[in-house]
N, C-alpha and C positions, 0 to 999 in steps of 0.2 A: 133904781137901786142907788145910784150915786148922784145925789141932787146937786152937788157942786160942780160936776162935770157938765159939759155942753148938753143941750137938750137931747133926750133919747135914753134908751136903756143901755147900761154898761155892764160888761161881765169881766171878772178877773180872769186873765188868761196866763198869768205867770208872775214871776217876782224877780227882784234884784236884791237879794239879801245874803249873798254868800260872803263869807269872811276871809276870802283869799287875798293874800298879798301879791300884787302884780308888780312887774318891773318894767323899765324902759324897753320898748320893743314888743312887749306882750300885747295880745289883742283879745278884746271881748267881742265875740260874734253874736249878734242878735238876729234870729231868724223867725219870721212870722209865717203862719200857715192858715189857710182856710180849708174847707173840706176837700178841695181838689189838689192841695199840696202846698209847696213852698211859694211864698209871695216874694219873688226876687226883687221887685221894684221897691218894696218896703224894708227888706232886710239890710243890715249894715254891719260893718266892722268898726269898732272904736279902738284906736291904737293908743297905748299908754306912751306918752312922750316925756314924762318927768316922774321922779320918785314920788312926788306929792300926789300925782294922779293915781298912782298904783296903790296907795294906802287903802286898806279894807273899808275905811269909813268914807273915802273920797270917790272912788270910781263908780259905786252904785248911784251916787247923787249925780255925777257927771253924765252917766249913761241915761238916767231918767230925764235930765234936762235936755239932752240931745233928742230923745224920743218926743218930748213935749214940743220942741221947736220944729223938728224936721219930719216927723212921721204923722201923716193925717189919719184920722179916725182912731188914734191910739193915744192914751195918756198914761203917765207913770207918776207915782208918788204914794203917799200914805194918806188914807182917809182919816181925817180928824173931825172934831166938832166944828172946827173953822173951815172945813172943806178939804180939798186935795192939796197937800203940801209935799214938796220934794224933800226927803229926809236924807240923812247921812247913811242910814242903813234901812233895810226892810221896806224898800219901795216896791209896790205892786205895779203890775202892768195891766191896764184896762183897755178893752176894745169895745167900740160901739157895736151893739148886737146886730144892728142892721147891716154892718159891714161884711159879715160872714167870717171875720177873722176869729179863729177859735183857739189858737195856741201860739205860744212863743217859746223858743228854745234859746237858752243862754249858754254859750260854750266859751271856754278859755283856751287860747292857744299861747302857751308860754314858750318863749324862745330864749329868754335871758337867763334865768336862774334854774329852770327846770326843763326836763325833757318835754318833747311834744306830747302833751297829754290833754285830754279834753274832759272837763268836769261838766256833767249834765246836772244842772241845778233844778229845783222846783218840780221836777217830776216826782220828787220824794214826798211832797205833801201838797195839799190843795189850799189850806188856810193857815194863818197864824192864829192860834187860839186866843180869844174867843170870837174872832171875826166871823161873821155870817153864821153864827152858832145855831140859828133857828133852822138852817137848811142841812145840818149834819144828818147823815144817814149811815146805814151799815156800809162799811168800807171807806168812809171818809177819813183822810189822813190829815192830821194837824201838827204844826210845830208848836210845842209849848215853850214860850220864851223864858219861863221861870226855870226850866230844867235843861233847855237846849236839845230836847229829845223829840222824836216824832212818835205820835200815837195814832192807832187806827181804831175807828169806831167798830164795836162788836156787831155781829149780826142780830137780827130781830130775835127776841123782843128786847134785848139789852140796848139796842141802838137808841131807844127812846130816852135813855139816861144821858146820851151824848149831847142832846140839845140843852142849851143853857136857859134856865128860867129861875125865878126867885127861889123855888123849892130845892133845886138840885145844883145851884150855882157853885157852892163850895164843896159839897159832898162828892161830886163826880168829876171835879176838875182834873184833867189828865195829869198823872204823875204826882199830884199834890193832895187831892181830896181824900178823905178817909176811906171812901169806897170806890175810888177811881177805876180799879181793876174790874169792877162789874160792868163798866161801860166801854173801857178802852183796853187795847193791847199795845204794849210798847214795841215799836218796830225798829228803833235805832238805839245805839248805845251812846 
């Protein structure tokens, strides 16, 4: 699937694209799972130690870089024509399929400017449109970057319009295309 990653098949298991402002003392907790449960040896906390690190454009890049250096069998970044690059936002997290790692959970523990709350990201959608559009099926949720909203692919037979091809590329684009509502249901405001 991802030819610029190390040899083997890779799956997207999560993302780092939240636009949350973090402050000194806040923590980004990254927890990895396989089918048996949490992988404690791979999971980590990334503590924000400067205002610059807490910027919404900075911490996703820093956490992705940490994953790429310290966590085996996992890579983070954005897939481009040039290969996998660590971006300032919208970094995905990939796991080598043979590793058995199937999920990542990203939580925020804010102690500086906000009460102890946890934001669970990425459970809200599976892909950033039009990424992996040939695999969209009924129930697939995507984030449409042009609107900032999340859309869910309608059930059969309408789910056939969710897959991007030359014929329906513009017409059924979620939230944008002339007939998008035939294929998609908006699930976020």
